[in-house]
C-alpha positions, 0 to 999 in steps of 0.5 A: 452407242452415241451420247448427246450430252448437254454441258449447261452453262458453265463448266461445273453444270455436269451431274454425277449421272452425266460424268459416268456416262461420260467415264463409259464412252471410249471417246469423248467430243466437242461441238466447238462451231456454234458458240464462244465458250465462256471457259477454255477447253483445258477447263473443260477437260479438267473437269471431265477428266478426259481428253476432248476433241473439238470438232467442226460442223463436217465432222458433226454433219457427216457420217463420223459420229455415227460410223464410230458410235457402231464400234463404241461408245462415244459422247458429243459434248454440246454447249447448253441444251443437246438438242437446241441446234437441229443439227443435233437432231438430225444427227439423232435421226441420223444414228437411228437409222444406222440402228445405232442406240442413242441417248440424250443427257439434257441440261439448261440452255440459253432459253432458261438463263434469260428468264432472268431478265424478268421476261415471260418465257411464254411470251417470247415467239420464234427465236432467230439467229444473227450471222456475222457480216462478211464481204458482199453478204448482209443478211437481215431476215433475222428482223423478218422473224423479229417484225412477225414476233412483235406483230403478235406482241411477243418477245424475240430472242436473237442468237449471236454468231460466233466470233461477233462481238457486241458492237460489231452485232449492234451495228448490223442491227441498227444497219438492218432496223433502218433498212426495214424502217424499223425503230429500236430505242433499246434492247436487252443484251445478256452476257455469260447467263449460268456464269459467275460473270453473267450480265444483263444490260437494258439500254440504247443501242449507242449506250450498249455500244460502250459497254465491255460485254463478253462472249457468249451474249445474246440480244432480246427485243422486247415487246410490249411489257407488262408491268411486273416484267418492266419492273423485274427487268429494270431490277435485273439490269440494274444489279446484275 
């Protein structure tokens, strides 16, 4: 049996039911390559009560987990909701093709948490991701999705690459917007949502570069806002 378990947004987000599934498993794995966790592996192990092995992308995307699940009960812990990333959907499909029984345990995701900004979730368009730029690698296609969303007056959630700090992310956004002739006045930054250290900022790029924002965080480019959205956003960013 292969259990795919969502951790939610903080280390205390596991339910008693979820804990019972983890107790059944001979091995407990963690998908640790798509997000900067707001807690350490040892802190999570204390909550779970078991040794946890952090996996790299090739371990999850390969046949390692499917083979092991064919012999004994194992689980893969995923930050947020377990099927938010397409990689995990592929894993479930591979397991089913191999005749391996699977069970998915859902939890809160960042898409649930950003409702705290006051923006209405049904007004969001396609979600996009910002990769970290490297030498001779400066992808900016994430802004094409943003432009598409703006064309239908939809808000845009931009997930940021693991290890990408806020200042660099904002610089990449600024350069990309200039290359695509986009004018960005203000954006929303959501940091460590679902935890006691959550922060919501709504400001200009220059002002946000001066903020001390911890990972994980995401960016939101709001489209045309209803006056209630604007009022709620200003309230959330002022007091959180």
